[in-house]
C-alpha angles and dihedrals in degrees: 000000000000124000091245093055091050092052091049092054093047091050091050092049091050092050092052092048093050091049092051092049091051092052091049095050099042105029140062095228093273095076093259123112115239107231093173124245115333123243090262092050092049090051092050093047093057113098109254119239115257095020132106112278093026135081116281109245132193116259112271116271097017111106113178096218095050094046093050094049093048092050092050094051093048098051092098091216096132095047093048093049094051093048093051094045093049093051093048093049095052092047093051097046095051092072121179115080097352094253095097095266132087124244118255115269119264110255133195093249094063100036139066120224127199133180119211129183108223128205094221126075096027121251095012132137122201120215116201124191118191124194109234096177129093094243137063118265134187119238100210134188119348135302118275103215131189120191117206109309098338114158094216139032123241121257125250124247101242093202089068094065106134123235093234139021113277107243120192120203117204108296095012125122138220127200144212130184126222121202101210102187144342111292092221094050094247094126121108136207091043126172140162116257121202101179133050134192121192119200123204126220131355111338089354092282092146094063133258141259131213108214115189121254126207113284092250091051128226128281117236135178139173091296090070107137136160132209129225117266110279135200094228136039099233093057091050091055096043094090 
């Protein structure tokens, strides 16, 4: 065999070997290169959410945080509380007959007034006003009293101011105490009064009454003081 023939055979063998190597490295045995699964195949192969074999996901569009916040804001609790509180406050502050308006003032024409000397406490007179009308009335302020021909009216004991307006239903009574004189006799400018006039309301604009005093009269001095009108007798005589 000549040298040329030998080189030709070797070159042919090398060419065949290189071709076989290329097919092995770049093919799958069928002459087609294996590029791995396509994008569509990879998407189909991923476990779907919410199905068996995959992770359980929340339904679309329902985030727990957003839903909770929305529910809390829409409860209406704050608005309802303010509305109820406001209504209650206005109703309570109106006073009087509970309808938002005060009762008319008690006047001399629709009441009966009596004056009674009591044994305890000493030197005290009790004024009693009874509502003779068919409607409630408010006994406001304190009695303006004038004994006999006195030139001035006695002051009121400010510490006896009631916490609420004294309201008299038909047939009910209100009370005021009158300290006539010093219990220890230390008062001066004393005299015996035999008549009494009681004025109602500011400046006596609601009329006046003339309750009877004992026949012998009552002794008064510079300590003469009245209380505000009270709802009960004991409070009126506590000063």
